[in-house]
N, C-alpha and C positions, 0 to 999 in steps of 0.2 A: 766566407764559406756559407753556403745556404744548403738546404735539403734538396730542393728540386728546382730546376730551371725549365721553363716552357718557352720555346722559340716560335713565335707566330701568334697573332691575335685574331685569327679567324674563328670559325665555329668549333673546330677541333681544339684549338688552343684555349678558348674560353672555358670549355667543359673540363679540359685537363687541369687547368690552373685552379678552377673552383673546387674540383674533387680533391686535389692535393691540399689546398689551403683549408678546406672544411674538415679535412682529416687531421689537422693540427700540424702539418708540415710547412716550414718556412719556404715560401715559393716566390720566385721572380718570373713574371711574364714579360718577355721581350716582344716589342712591336715596333715596326718602322714608323708608324703614325698612330698615335692614340685615338685620333678622331675617326679612324677607319676600323677600329676594333668591332667585330661582329657585324661588319657591313655585308650587304647583299649585292655583290658586283654583277650578278647575273639575274635570275628570276626573283621577283619580289613575292615569294610564297614559301610556305613550309608544309611538308606532307605530300600526299598523293599516294598512288599505288605502292605498296610495300614501305615506302618512305614514311607515310603517316603512322604506320604501326611501329616503325623504328623510333619515332618521336615519343610514342606512348611508352616504349621500352626505356628510353632515356629517362623519362619522368619516373617510371617505376623503380629505376636504379638510383634516383636522387639527383638527376641532372636538371639543368635549368631551361633547356630549349622549349619544352612544352609550356611552361609558365609564361615565358617571354612571348611565344607565338599567340597564346590565348589573350594576353593582356594588350597586344598591339595589332590584332587582326582587323582587317577591313571587311572580310567575309569568311564565313564558315560554310563548308560544303562537304557533305558525306558522299563519297563516290561509290559506285557499283551497288547501290541499294537494291537493285532488282536481282542481284546475284547472291550467292551464298555468303555466309559470314566470314569465310576464309579469305575473301578478297575485298571485303568492305573496308574502307579506310577514309580518314579525314584529311582534307586539304584546306589550309587557310590562305587567303590572300593577305599578305602582310603589308603593314605600313613600314617600309624599309628604314625610314628615319627614326620612327618611334621604337622599332625593334632594336636598333643598335644603341640608342640612348638608354633603353631599358637595361641591356646587357652591360654597358659601360658603367651605369650607376651601381649595378650589382657588384661588379668587380671593384669599384672604388670604395665600397663599404664592406668588403670582405676582409676580416682579420687574417693575418698570416700571409697576406698577398701584397706584393709590390709590383706595380705596373711600371715598366721602364721603357721609355721611348729611345731606343738605341738599336742599331743594326748589329747582329752577331756575324762576324766575318769568318770564324772557324770554330770547329769543335776540338776540344782538347781531350786527349786520351793517353793513358800510360798502361803498357802491358795489356793491350786490348780491353781496357776498362775506361769508361768515360771519367774525366776528372773536372770538366767545366767547359767554359766557352771563352773565346777571345772577342772582346767588343771592338766596335769600329774605331774607338779612340785609343786602341792599343792596350787597354787594361784587360787583365785576365780575371775572371770570376769563377771560383771553384764551387762545385756542387756534387752531391752524391749521385744524383740522377739527372739526365737531360731528356726532355721530351721534345722531339722535332715535329712541328705542325706548321710548316712553311707554306702550305697551299700551293699556289701557282707562282710564287715569288722567286723561286730559285732559277737564276739565269733565264728569266722570262723575256720573251720577245713578242711584241704586238705586231700582227700582220694584217694589212689592209691593201688589197690589190697587189702591186709589185713593191710596196714599201714595207720595210721591216724596221721596227723601232725597239731598242732595248728599254723595256718598261714592264712594270707589273700591271695588274688590273687597275682600272680607273685612273690611269696616268701616274700611279705611285712608283716609287723607286723599286728596282729589282735588286735582289741579292746576287751579286756576280761572283762571289768568292766561296760561298759555303759548299757548293757542289764539289769544287776542287778539293776542299778539305776532306769531304766524305770519301772521295775517290782515293785519296792518299791513305785512308784508313782501311781500304780494301773493299768498300761497298760498291756494288754494281748500280750504275746510274743509267737511266734511259729517258728518252724524250717523248713527251705526250703533248696533245693539243686539245684545246676546247675553244669555245667561242660564246659570244653573247649577241643577241639581237639589238636592233636600234630602239631608241626611245623617241617618241614623237609627242608634240604638244597635244594634249587632250582636246583643247578647244578648236583644234584644226581637223578633228575627225567628225564625220557625219555618221553618228551611231544609228540613225534610222535605216541605214543600208546594211546593218549587221544584225546578228541574232543575239537577243538578250540572254544572259547566263546568270541567273540568280543563285543565291545560296540556299541553305537548308534551314527551314523555319522550325528549329528544335534546339534544345539545350545540348549541344555537343561540344566537346573540347578535348584538348590533349592531356592536360594535367589533372590528376586525381585531386589536386588541391584547389583547383579553380572553382569558385562559387558563383561567379557571374561573368557574362560575356556581353559583347556589343549587341544591343537590341536588333532583332532581325530587320525592323523597319529602318534602322540607321545603317545597315550594312551596304557596302558598295557593290554594284553589279560588275561582272565582266561581260565581254561581248565576243562573238564568234564571227569571223569572216573567212574567206577562202581565196586561195590563189586562182588566177584566171589564165585563159589561153595566152593573153598578152604577157602576163607575168612569166610564164614558161618560155615564151619566145625571147623576152629580154634576157633571161638567165642563160638560155642555150646559146644565144648570139654572143655572150660575153664571158663564156666559161674560161677562156684563156686568160682573162683579166683577174680571175679569182686566185687568191694566194694558194688555195688548196689545189687548184688544177694547173697552176703555172710552174709547179715544181719547187716553190719557195717553202712549203710546209714539209718539214722532215718528221715531225712527231705524228703519232697515230691518234686520230680523233675518236670520240665516243660513238660506238655503233648505234646506241639506242637514243641518241640525241644529236642527229646529224645536222649539218648546215642545210639550208634550203637548196643550194645547188647540188649537194650530195644526194638529197632526197630525189631530185629530178633525174639524176643519172641512175640511181639505184632502182627507182620506181617509175620508170619512163612510161609505163602503161596507165598510170593514174592521171585522170584529167584535172584533178585539183587536190590541194592539201589544206587541212584545217589550220587556221591562224587565230590564236586567242589574243584579245586585247585586254590587258590587265592594268588596273590603276597601281601606281607605285607608292603613293603617300597622300594623305589629306593635305599636306603642305606643298605638294608639287603639282604642277599642271602637266604631268607627263604620263604616258601610257606605254607599257612594255609590250612589244610585239612578239609574243610567245610563239615559237615554231618557225621563226624567220631569221635564225642565226646565219650570218654570212661573212665572208672576207672579201667581198667585191669592193671596188673603188667607190668613193662617195657619190660620184655622179651616177653610177649604175645603181647603187642602193636607192637613190632618190626615185629613179625610174621604176624600179621594182616595187617600192612601197606605194607609189602613186598609181600603180596598176591594180591595187587591191580595192574591192568595194568598200566605200566609206572613207578611204584614205586618199582619194583623188587629189585633194588639196592639202595634204598633211604637211606640217612643218617639222623637220627633224631636229630634235633637241640634242641627240647624241647618236652618232653613227655606230653601226655594228663593227665588230672586229673579231679576229681569231687570236689566240694566245698560245704560244709554245712555252714549255717549262720542263725542268728536270724533276724526275721522280726516282725513288729507290725501288729496286726489284723486291716485291713483297715476299718472294720465296726465301729471302734472307732473314725473315722475321719469324719469331716464335708465336704460338697461339696467344701468348700473353701480350703481344705487340712489342716485346723486347727484341732487339737485334741479336742475331746469332753470333755475329763476329765481334761486336763491341758490347761488352757487358754494361748494364745500367743505361743503355741508350734505347729509348722507346720512340716509336714513330706513329703518327696518326693523321688521317685525312688524305688530302690529295697527294701528298708526298709518297703515300703507299700505293698510288695508282688508282684511287677511286675518284668518283665525281659526285657532287651533291652535298648540300649543306648538312643534310640529315646523316648521311654516311660518315661525314667528317666528325660531326658532333658526337655520334655514338662511339667512334673509335677514340676520340679524345677523352671521353668519360672512362672508357675501359682502360686506356693507357694510364690515366690518372689514378684509378683504383689500384691497378697492378703495380704502379710505381710505388705507391704507399705500402702495399703488401710486401713488395721486395725489401723496402727499408725496414719493415717490421718483422722480417723473417718468416712471412706466411706464404702459403701456396697461392698462386695467382688465381683470379677468377677467369675461367675459360668456359664460356657458354656453349652448350651443345646445339646442334642443328635443330633439334626438336624443342629447344627452350626459347629461342629468340631468333629474329631476323639478324640481329647482331652476331649471333653464333654462326649463321649461314655466311654472312659477310666475311668475318675473320677467317673462318675455315676455308672458304673459297680462295682468299688471298694467299694464305700460307701453304695451302695444299696444291692449288692449281696455278697460282700466280695470275698475271694479266699482262697483256701487251697493248692494251687500250684502256681508256678511262672506264673503270668498273662501275656499274650502276646496279643497285638492287632492284630486282623484279620479283613479283609474287611467284613466277614460274621457277625461280632458283630454289625455292623452299619445298622440300619433299613433304613436310608436315605442316603445310600452311593452315590446315583446319585447326591445328593446335596453337598456331601463332596468330591469334586474332586481336583485333582492336580492343575487344571487351575484356580480355583476360590477361593483359600485360602485367597487371599487379600480381595476379596469382602466380605467374611464372617467375617474376623477378624481384618483387618487393622485399622478400626476405634477404636476398643478396645485397640490396641497397641498404637495408637496415644493418646487416652485419658489417658492411663497409663504413658505417657511421654517417651515411648520407641521407637516411630517412629518419625523421624524428620519432621519438617514442609515441607521441600523440598520434601521428599519422599511422604508425605501424599498428597501434591498437585499433584504429578505425578499420584498417585492412583486416585484422583478425576477426573483428565483429562482423564485417561484411561477409567473409568466408563462412562464418558460422551461420549467418542468416540464409545464405544460399543452401547450405546443407539442411538446415531446419525446414526451409521452404520446400525443397524437393521431398523430404520425408513427409511433410504435411500433405502434399499433393498425392503421394502414394496412399496415404491413409484415408483421405476423404473419398467416399464412393457415392455414386449417383445411381438411383434405382430407375427402372423404366418409367415410373410415374413422376420422376423429379421434374421441376420446372425447367431444368436444363434443356429439355426437349425443344422448347421454343427457340432457344439460341441455336441449337443444332439444325432445326428446320430452316432457319434464316440462312444458314450456310449451305443448304441443299442436302443435309443428311437426314435420314429417317430417324425416328425416335429410337431410343435404346431398347434392345430386345432382352438384354441381361444387364445386371449391375456392372458398372465400370468405374475405375478410379479417375480422378482428375488428371493424374499423371498420364494414363493411357489416352485419355481424351485429347490432351495437349499434343500428342504425337500426330494427330490428324491434320492434314493440310487445311489451312484457313483458320483453324482454332488457335486463339491467342490467349495469353494470360489476362490481357485487358478485357477480352470478351467474356472470359470465365469469372472475372472478378465479382460480379453481383451474386454469384452462386457459391463462392468460396468462403470458408470459415477463417482462412488465414490471409492476411494482407501482405503486400510487398512494396518496397520502394521501387521506383522506376528502374534504377540501376540493377538491383537484385533481380527484378522480374526479367529483364533482358538476358541476363546471364543464365537464369534458370531455363528460359524458353529455348535458348540455343543448345544448352546441355541436354535437354530432353529431346528436342526435335532431331538433333543430329547425333544422338547417343551412339547409334550403330557405327557411324562413320568415325566418330571420335574414338570409340573403343578400338577400332581397327588401326587407326593412326597411332594410338598409344601402344598397341601390341607391336607394330612395326618399329616404333621408336625404341621399345625395350630391347629389341634385338640389336639395334644400333648402340645402345648404351653398354650392352655386354661386350661389343667389339671395342668401344672406347675405354672400357675398364682394363683392357689388356695392354699394359704399358710396354714400351720397347726401350731397352737401355740406350742411353745417348752415345755410348762408346762403341756400339756395334759396327763391325766392318762388313758391309754387304758384299764387297768385292771378293771376300773369302768364302762366301756362302754358296755352296754347290746347289745346282738345279734352278737357281734364279735366272731369269732371262737377262741378257746384257743390258737392255733398256731399263729393266727394273733395278738392276744394280746401280746404274748411273743415277736414276731419278731418286732412289731411296738414299743414296749417299749424299746427294745434293740437298734434298729437303729435310732429311733426318726426321721422319714423322715420330710423334711421341706415343701414338697408340696404333693398334692394328686397324682400328676404324679409319684413322686419318690416312694410313698407308693405302687402304683399299680405295680411296678416292683420288689417288694420284694418277694423272693421265700416263698411260704406258705401263702401269702396274696391273696385271690381269689376275683373275681369281686363282690361277695356278700358282702365281708368285705369292699370293697371300697364304695359300695352303702350305707352301714351303716355309714361309716365315713363321706361321703358327706352329708347325712341327719343330722348327729350330728353337723357338722360345720355350717349348715344353721340355726339350732335352737338357 
């Protein structure tokens, strides 16, 4: 008997297992292959739009992904720097081999955690409550809680051309029996599809025909605990090339050979990360598409062809790749493929990530219908935190949409569901100005500390930083400049006339082009770089931030209105038929969640609100 069992050693499983073990719970992590724990079967990178902020959130809650990404990065790049702070995010090019070694070492040295190389063939449950698992060797192992993080391994099929092979990613074994076990317990299973591009030998690419893509020459990182990163001069570049007219002709002439267009693919693929053949069909008017060339590891002579996912036969893939500028003579190390797998309908999940039908069963990652390492890791961390809270008799951690991208992710899954691999985008967040790269610790660090995943020392540093921000803002309000102040010289350099009346540093900082760095010689108060960045954003965007907070407060009021679990919507008069069906199926926990269900209109919410008052 153990406390918690985690099934699957991908990014979700790693974070879930670590969260449980670090909270003092005896935990077993099951994996098919220990060597593949925390592997990157698709893109060798962490972060990007929305995803980079998720990694910051994982770190603020006490997860490991940010530290691992910082320690093993080949390149750091801040994206969208010419846009507002609400969409700026970090992306690192990862060393895929170093990354998984880092994570495997962390797991190996984690107290309360056993990593077991064994396939789980079935889930055990009694009276709609999980009781443990059945191992491949026929032995039963009992546990209070089970967390499923099987990724793309459940009943997986690799598709290339007209060939279908029962296999998991990277040629690993697939779990062929677990899906049936879940169906027997009443869970709804559906089929999804994703894919990965080819890898080619780096020394066979003529990079002179491509565009250089360097990193960001600044100290930027994911983890608040990272103190040093790879020197900019030692970081690896990426490169950019484009599809050509010849590429498009080859693809269009061979569409029927693609697994996706031959009828072999039954699962639904990701809308926002389509195969190259899907791009050409959906965006036929575009003369070319961007293709990024990304290094995979210092130890490998391979380049990942980002944006060139395909399920074409190998001979066609070769033609396609060699039609790209710089890749005319490329040698393919590993061909692209599509993969189909089983997932669980996320509408069967509570906001805590516990299953509604089977008590003490939690799910996280691609099994919930999502895509991406970051989305998986975030779910795994939340599942681990809430599994421990369940065992300890505490209320679960449910993040609001205005608190975290992870809150947006989970709310979307449990409220709207998905019929395709779900991917986080900045556009999915209504309050993205509140969910920034720079303030993840402010939003979430206290939750991580309360969960026991943030050390006392780190939490005190966080408290001190927050105090420094408030003290700094107050100091800027207090310091005033007169018309005769030397600050006039700085303002003149920026194209501003001298001051006509006295003005505070706070008010000056609101002006376009004025920065804390520029004001520093004239200020009586000094700031660390991190604190200065936070202060500058808070002041320059104060009006927009205040409006977002006001809107979010209204959301919080709706979220505070709880709905009883045993309510029977079919007996509620004046609700639309669709609303009755949707509300009965999803069983929202709050008025706020009910309002976001597709098919539930404002009139239905008004009826529900009146009913709850009666």
